[in-house]
C-alpha positions in Angstrom: 68.8 106.4 118.1 69.6 102.7 118.4 68.2 102.0 114.9 70.4 102.2 111.9 73.8 101.4 113.5 75.2 100.0 110.7 74.1 102.9 108.5 75.5 105.3 110.9 79.0 103.7 110.9 79.1 103.5 107.2 78.0 107.2 106.8 80.7 108.4 109.4 83.4 106.4 107.5 82.4 107.4 104.1 82.1 110.9 105.0 85.9 111.2 105.1 86.2 110.3 101.5 83.4 112.7 100.4 85.2 115.6 102.3 86.9 118.4 100.7 90.0 117.8 102.7 90.3 114.2 101.3 89.4 115.4 97.8 92.4 117.6 98.1 94.5 114.7 98.8 93.9 113.5 95.1 93.8 109.8 96.2 90.6 108.1 94.7 88.6 105.9 97.0 86.4 102.8 95.9 84.4 100.3 97.7 86.0 96.9 98.4 84.2 95.1 95.5 85.2 97.7 93.0 86.5 95.7 89.9 87.2 98.6 87.5 90.6 99.9 86.7 91.6 103.0 88.6 93.1 105.7 86.4 95.3 106.8 89.4 98.4 105.0 90.3 97.6 105.5 93.9 94.1 104.6 95.1 92.3 102.9 98.2 89.5 100.6 98.7 87.2 100.6 101.7 85.8 97.7 103.7 83.8 98.1 107.0 83.6 95.0 108.8 81.3 94.8 112.0 82.1 92.1 114.0 80.4 92.3 117.6 77.6 93.7 119.6 78.7 96.3 122.3 77.2 96.7 125.7 77.2 100.2 127.2 75.3 100.6 130.5 73.2 97.5 129.7 72.3 98.7 126.2 73.5 95.7 123.8 72.6 97.5 120.6 76.2 99.1 120.1 78.5 97.6 117.5 82.3 97.4 117.1 84.6 96.3 114.3 87.3 97.1 111.7 87.7 99.6 108.9 90.2 98.1 106.6 91.5 100.5 103.7 93.3 98.8 101.0 96.2 101.1 99.9 97.4 100.6 96.4 100.6 102.2 95.0 102.8 101.6 92.1 105.1 98.6 92.6 108.7 99.1 92.7 108.6 102.3 95.0 109.3 100.5 98.2 107.3 100.7 101.3 107.6 104.5 101.5 104.7 105.3 99.4 102.5 102.8 101.6 103.6 104.3 104.8 103.2 108.0 103.9 99.6 107.1 102.6 99.0 105.3 105.9 100.3 108.4 107.8 97.8 110.4 105.5 94.9 108.2 106.6 95.9 108.6 110.2 94.9 112.3 110.0 91.4 111.3 109.1 90.9 108.1 111.1 93.3 107.8 114.1 91.5 108.2 117.5 88.4 110.2 115.9 84.8 110.6 117.0 82.5 111.2 114.0 79.2 113.1 113.6 77.0 109.9 114.1 78.9 108.7 117.1 81.4 106.3 115.5 84.8 106.4 117.5 88.1 104.9 116.2 91.2 103.9 117.9 94.8 103.6 116.7 95.7 102.1 113.4 97.9 99.3 112.0 99.7 98.9 108.5 100.1 95.3 107.1 102.4 95.0 104.0 100.7 92.7 101.7 103.0 93.0 98.6 102.5 93.0 95.1 98.8 92.7 93.9 97.8 89.3 92.6 95.4 90.7 90.1 97.8 93.6 88.9 101.5 93.1 89.6 102.2 96.6 88.7 100.5 97.7 91.8 101.9 97.3 95.6 99.3 96.9 98.3 99.2 97.4 102.0 96.2 97.2 104.4 95.4 100.0 106.8 93.2 99.0 109.7 91.6 101.0 112.5 89.2 99.6 115.1 85.7 101.5 115.6 83.1 101.3 118.2 79.5 102.9 118.0 77.5 103.2 121.2 73.8 103.8 121.0 
């Protein structure tokens, strides 16, 4: 099942945002290149960044990289809202193995600050490393 490694990673990560559990969180999720306005005051944007080939017992067809989820919350609320949303993301992404074989590690949160395109929003980047062995 070495083929479609990038598709498998994408399907694993995107499956979180299509799940009933995530929908119950009421946090809309968009692709990273989404340029429309969200009607929600809190939302996330998803980037999946494959970065290197992985060797596993001589098989060089795995892939590793990072999932970066940009968290947007209303500005003026401090970092609490960002950290609460990062904790929520941890329940879905931290140290998980998904249906197609993608595994994730621990996460980090980088506080970016006010969004340059919309200063009414405050942004933080939640990052988790992934690996897929074929």
